[in-house]
C-alpha positions, -999 to 999 in steps of 0.1 A, spaced: -347 252 -296 -369 228 -324 -345 190 -319 -336 180 -357 -354 142 -363 -339 122 -387 -354 82 -386 -325 57 -382 -294 73 -365 -267 51 -364 -238 51 -342 -199 42 -364 -182 54 -391 -164 21 -392 -173 -5 -419 -199 -25 -398 -216 11 -394 -210 30 -434 -231 -6 -446 -254 -2 -427 -260 39 -437 -256 26 -475 -284 0 -468 -307 18 -447 -304 57 -473 -310 32 -498 -339 16 -484 -353 54 -481 -343 60 -444 -336 98 -432 -301 87 -420 -276 100 -403 -239 88 -390 -227 97 -357 -183 92 -348 -164 110 -329 -135 98 -354 -127 108 -385 -145 76 -411 -131 40 -407 -105 50 -382 -105 24 -357 -112 -10 -359 -120 -12 -402 -88 8 -402 -65 -14 -383 -81 -51 -400 -62 -70 -424 -94 -61 -446 -95 -105 -459 -133 -111 -469 -136 -153 -465 -160 -179 -459 -158 -187 -425 -171 -217 -417 -173 -231 -378 -203 -228 -374 -236 -227 -399 -244 -191 -386 -216 -176 -392 -209 -195 -425 -248 -178 -437 -233 -150 -431 -202 -149 -445 -215 -164 -478 -245 -143 -480 -218 -108 -475 -190 -124 -495 -216 -126 -521 -228 -91 -514 -190 -77 -515 -184 -103 -549 -216 -81 -568 -200 -51 -554 -169 -54 -577 -172 -37 -603 -187 -9 -582 -158 3 -558 -132 24 -569 -97 18 -574 -83 30 -541 -105 2 -522 -80 -26 -537 -103 -51 -541 -81 -79 -550 -93 -117 -560 -63 -136 -543 -83 -162 -533 -74 -182 -498 -53 -206 -486 -58 -227 -460 -29 -246 -449 -28 -282 -432 4 -287 -415 -4 -322 -399 -24 -359 -405 -55 -336 -385 -57 -305 -410 -55 -320 -425 -86 -346 -422 -99 -312 -414 -94 -299 -450 -116 -330 -459 -141 -324 -442 -147 -281 -450 -138 -297 -489 -174 -317 -480 -196 -290 -465 -185 -262 -492 -189 -290 -526 -224 -295 -504 -228 -260 -502 -221 -252 -536 -194 -232 -530 -162 -233 -552 -135 -251 -538 -109 -275 -536 -79 -299 -525 -40 -289 -524 -20 -319 -524 13 -312 -514 26 -305 -551 0 -282 -564 4 -263 -528 43 -260 -530 33 -244 -571 7 -219 -556 28 -204 -528 67 -212 -540 78 -197 -504 61 -222 -483 85 -241 -463 88 -279 -476 68 -305 -453 37 -285 -453 9 -319 -463 -21 -297 -481 -40 -267 -488 -80 -259 -488 -85 -234 -515 -111 -212 -522 -108 -191 -551 -131 -164 -546 -122 -153 -512 -105 -116 -521 -93 -92 -499 -98 -49 -499 -86 -19 -483 -113 -14 -448 -109 21 -451 -115 33 -482 -143 13 -485 -161 24 -455 -158 56 -470 -170 43 -502 -199 36 -487 -206 63 -469 -202 86 -502 -227 66 -518 -250 69 -481 -243 111 -487 -254 103 -524 -290 95 -510 -290 122 -485 -275 109 -452 -259 133 -429 -222 130 -414 -216 142 -388 -175 133 -369 -159 147 -339 -191 138 -320 -207 109 -302 -230 103 -294 -230 100 -251 -271 85 -244 -297 70 -262 -331 75 -245 -358 59 -265 -363 78 -289 -335 107 -283 -297 106 -292 -279 135 -271 -246 144 -282 -212 154 -264 -216 190 -275 -248 194 -264 -273 192 -291 -292 163 -298 -315 146 -321 -347 125 -323 -347 92 -340 -372 64 -347 -342 37 -342 -304 38 -334 -284 15 -348 -252 6 -318 -218 -2 -347 -197 11 -321 -176 -24 -326 -152 -19 -284 -177 10 -276 -207 -7 -272 -202 -21 -243 -188 15 -231 -221 26 -230 -249 -1 -235 -225 -18 -202 -248 -53 -201 -238 -62 -234 -214 -95 -238 -186 -79 -257 -150 -78 -247 -117 -67 -273 -97 -90 -281 -57 -69 -287 -44 -82 -320 -10 -75 -340 -6 -61 -372 30 -58 -393 33 -46 -429 64 -51 -452 77 -28 -479 74 -42 -513 76 -72 -527 54 -85 -555 54 -123 -556 61 -132 -533 29 -150 -519 -3 -151 -541 -31 -161 -520 -41 -153 -481 -29 -176 -464 -40 -193 -427 -28 -215 -407 -58 -237 -398 -43 -237 -362 -60 -204 -368 -98 -216 -361 -85 -237 -328 -70 -204 -320 -99 -171 -330 -125 -184 -306 -129 -190 -269 -101 -186 -252 -89 -165 -223 -54 -177 -234 -32 -154 -256 -26 -169 -289 -6 -160 -323 -12 -178 -360 0 -178 -392 -25 -156 -410 0 -135 -442 -19 -116 -472 -8 -103 -502 -10 -61 -509 -17 -52 -540 11 -27 -538 32 -52 -531 28 -54 -494 23 -85 -478 6 -85 -446 17 -105 -412 -5 -118 -387 -23 -120 -363 -22 -123 -329 -53 -125 -302 -46 -107 -271 -81 -103 -246 -77 -81 -212 -47 -59 -227 -64 -24 -226 -30 -8 -244 -33 1 -280 15 -1 -280 24 -21 -300 40 -53 -277 70 -62 -292 72 -99 -272 39 -102 -288 43 -87 -322 77 -110 -327 58 -140 -315 28 -132 -348 66 -123 -371 77 -162 -352 52 -184 -364 37 -164 -395 80 -174 -404 74 -208 -395 54 -212 -429 72 -188 -446 106 -186 -440 118 -164 -462 99 -138 -444 136 -133 -425 148 -111 -458 117 -85 -461 121 -59 -445 88 -46 -420 79 -9 -420 54 -6 -399 32 -21 -370 1 -16 -351 -25 -25 -331 -64 -28 -328 -96 -51 -312 -116 -68 -323 -154 -69 -303 -154 -105 -296 -190 -123 -280 -190 -151 -260 -203 -173 -287 -183 -160 -315 -210 -146 -336 -221 -106 -343 -247 -96 -321 -280 -80 -354 -308 -64 -339 -329 -46 -314 -313 -48 -281 -337 -58 -253 -336 -38 -233 -349 -2 -252 -373 1 -274 -357 18 -308 -322 9 -308 -308 -17 -329 -272 -42 -321 -248 -46 -355 -216 -49 -334 -193 -83 -321 -184 -89 -355 -146 -101 -337 -125 -104 -368 -152 -106 -398 -165 -72 -395 -150 -64 -430 -164 -97 -440 -203 -94 -430 -211 -64 -432 -224 -61 -459 -250 -89 -444 -253 -75 -417 -265 -42 -431 -292 -63 -445 -301 -80 -416 -306 -46 -399 -327 -33 -427 -348 -67 -426 -355 -52 -392 -365 -24 -394 -379 -32 -423 -401 -64 -419 -396 -75 -450 -382 -109 -453 -345 -125 -446 -322 -142 -472 -312 -150 -438 -336 -164 -402 -330 -139 -383 -324 -153 -346 -290 -164 -346 -282 -130 -340 -298 -114 -322 -287 -99 -290 -314 -113 -269 -300 -149 -273 -273 -138 -241 -303 -117 -217 -338 -143 -218 -347 -109 -221 -376 -113 -248 -367 -86 -280 -394 -56 -290 -403 -53 -325 
């Protein structure tokens, strides 16, 4: 029996895999997407959908800035159900140390040519009347947006299919051996390249990949139009988001176009159950209400969890896997995969075509953890 042939197999139909498939198809690669589950039903469905700039390292800033620009360029093309809303982000300063960080952010962002401004206490209260009194100010980034990630992933895959991409859901890749992918239904596909975009699933197939699942809790309310107008993040989020094994919660609150309010978030390593932990969810709500006391009057209608794929240095793994020629990783984005999906896809195409990249490839290479030279 002959084995079907395809140039690139993309493993994973979440937002990162969808973006990679779309970019590869537009670059005239023959692509097949493989996922045992429906499109965007894993970490993509669990995410908050915040498209924002992150400046905790130069490499993260470059990737998020590149990606956000691509998202904003896509705005006219996205279908209505993607709920792509330009709400902007307010980073909230609760004390003098955080206000100092606001000023540092302003300097970094302005140096990079990013539109941003510092709001004082009065301006912040006018921008978000439901915030508690006493906050010292905020850093406002007007061009950040929120999106509904599952529909965005679906649209990207539909765009890839318009360029000839095949989609195979309900079947999983169980082995990648050089130039072949073996599937759970017993079939095989002959490929030139494989792109592993399965988030936390990457480490299950490739145990040497330094990824740890990090669990998060979210809750969404009924419809309360105008309760929040911007994506809100406490500046303490930066201290808690990376590099610690300690369970943590931060105030992260987003408006949805529906008028609902999305409330997060928590971070837990070594929490394997997908079940909602009432104790952790209570901590999430309590932290959010410290900033938005009126949340206590809103009705929550659903809570859920998801798992972020975390790397030791907080940067994703994008590029050739050192141990196996032809295999490329597009994983390890932790909480920023929605934002960085488009930039990641661009870097994958850069690798596979050899074109000159807009971003340096080195900070994201998987080989940075192995010490083994990456295969070309």
